[in-house]
C-alpha positions, 0 to 999 in steps of 0.5 A: 725346638725343631728345625726345618730343612731348607731342601726336601729329602730326596730318595736315591733311585735304585740302579737297574742291573743289566739283566733287568734292563734286558727284560724291558719290552721297549728295548726288544721292540726297538731292536726289531724295528731297527732290524726290519728297516736295516733289511730294507736298506740292504735289500735296496743296496744289494737286492735284485729287481723284480722283472715282469714281461707280458705277452704283448712284449711290455716289460717292467722292472720294480726294485725288490726293496719296495716289496720288502719296505711294504712288509716292513711298514706293516711289521713296524706298525704291529711291533710298535702297537704291541711292544710299546703298549703299557699295561693299564695301571690299577 
């Protein structure tokens, strides 16, 4: 006579060690994106402005954080594209 268990047998997941978790590319991509936008934040708070004056006497002032945010946007785009991609499964 055989018996059938009521619940299926579950396999315990193996815990990852800290050293293998540091090798996850998504961790480093997320950290890089966070640092880029923190640099935008600190540039907006503590950075100076870009002041220009034309020959006719017109002047304009643009916060330097706008320029840094422009490059952080494209940097985020590139890091996300390559850092969060998954290799094709075979």
